[in-house]
C-alpha positions in Angstrom: 66.5 64.5 134.8 69.9 66.3 134.9 71.5 63.8 132.4 68.6 64.3 129.9 69.3 68.3 130.3 72.9 67.6 129.6 72.4 65.5 126.6 69.9 68.0 125.1 72.3 70.9 125.7 75.0 68.9 124.0 72.6 68.4 121.0 71.7 72.0 120.9 75.4 73.1 120.9 76.0 70.6 118.0 73.0 72.2 116.1 74.6 75.5 116.5 78.0 74.4 115.1 76.0 72.6 112.3 74.6 75.9 111.4 78.0 77.4 111.1 79.3 74.5 109.0 76.0 74.7 106.8 76.6 78.3 106.2 80.2 77.8 105.2 79.0 75.0 103.1 76.5 77.2 101.4 78.9 80.2 100.9 81.4 78.0 99.2 78.9 76.3 96.9 80.1 73.0 98.4 76.7 71.6 99.1 76.4 70.1 95.6 79.8 68.5 95.3 79.0 65.1 96.5 77.3 63.2 93.6 76.7 60.0 95.5 75.7 59.6 99.1 74.7 56.1 100.5 72.8 57.2 103.6 73.5 53.8 105.5 76.9 52.7 104.2 78.5 55.6 102.4 80.3 57.4 105.3 83.8 56.9 104.0 85.2 59.6 101.7 87.3 58.7 98.6 90.5 57.0 99.8 92.7 56.6 96.7 93.5 58.8 93.9 91.7 56.6 91.5 88.5 57.0 93.7 89.1 60.8 93.9 89.3 60.9 90.1 86.0 58.8 89.7 84.2 61.0 92.1 85.4 64.2 90.4 84.3 62.7 87.1 80.8 62.2 88.3 80.9 65.9 89.6 81.8 67.1 86.1 78.9 65.6 84.7 76.4 67.8 86.8 74.8 71.0 86.0 76.5 72.4 88.9 80.0 72.0 87.6 79.0 73.2 84.0 77.1 76.2 85.2 79.4 77.4 88.1 82.7 75.4 88.3 83.7 74.6 84.7 87.5 74.3 84.6 87.8 73.4 88.3 90.9 71.2 89.2 90.8 68.1 91.4 92.4 70.1 94.2 89.8 72.7 94.0 87.1 70.0 94.1 88.6 68.4 97.0 88.2 71.6 99.1 84.6 71.9 98.3 84.0 68.1 98.7 85.3 68.1 102.3 82.9 71.0 103.4 80.0 68.9 102.2 81.3 65.7 103.4 81.8 67.2 107.0 78.4 68.8 106.8 76.8 65.4 106.1 78.8 63.4 108.6 78.1 66.0 111.3 74.4 65.7 110.6 74.7 61.9 111.3 76.7 62.4 114.4 74.0 64.8 115.5 71.3 62.1 115.0 73.2 59.5 116.8 74.1 61.8 119.8 70.4 62.7 120.1 68.9 59.3 119.5 71.2 56.9 121.5 70.8 58.9 124.8 67.0 59.4 124.1 66.3 55.7 123.8 68.5 55.0 126.9 66.6 57.6 129.0 63.4 56.2 127.8 64.3 52.5 128.6 65.5 53.8 132.1 62.4 55.7 132.5 64.3 59.0 133.0 62.1 61.2 130.7 59.2 63.0 132.3 55.8 61.8 130.7 55.0 65.2 129.6 58.2 65.6 127.8 58.0 62.4 125.9 56.0 63.7 122.8 58.1 66.8 122.4 61.4 64.6 122.5 59.8 62.2 120.0 58.9 65.2 117.8 62.4 66.5 118.0 63.7 63.1 116.9 61.3 63.0 114.0 62.2 66.5 112.8 65.9 65.5 112.9 65.0 62.5 110.9 63.0 64.4 108.6 65.8 66.9 107.9 68.0 64.0 106.7 65.4 62.6 104.4 64.6 65.9 102.9 68.2 66.4 102.3 68.7 63.0 100.7 65.7 63.3 98.6 66.8 66.6 97.4 70.2 65.3 96.8 69.1 62.4 94.7 66.2 64.1 92.7 67.1 67.8 92.2 70.7 68.8 92.2 72.3 66.3 90.2 70.7 66.7 86.8 73.3 65.7 84.3 74.2 67.8 81.4 72.5 66.5 78.1 
């Protein structure tokens, strides 16, 4: 039971850190900088100059760019991109940090029966947070300028 508590404390600390990263992401208007996010395979950032230019061009075709950041340079774009990239990547890490030990503890029967439903609920809430963010990302904020 002590190991379960330690794992949950680590996840709680990570969520607290995520709140700080999310605040910075919001305050720097970085949250709309990633125009494509492939939830399962898209964890690598642009690695070449050509790829950076391609991603920046996609961003320049969004209403976010036109309304708030028209004239932004590639260098400025990279700074907001990295905040959003880290925010999304850290969210994935929180999910893994919660889910893997959770399933391990379930398999080893180290979770008290009266705690199981609560821990399943937390897992579902975390997954829902990712789904909501992904759905919002793909449907709302990337409206191209006509």
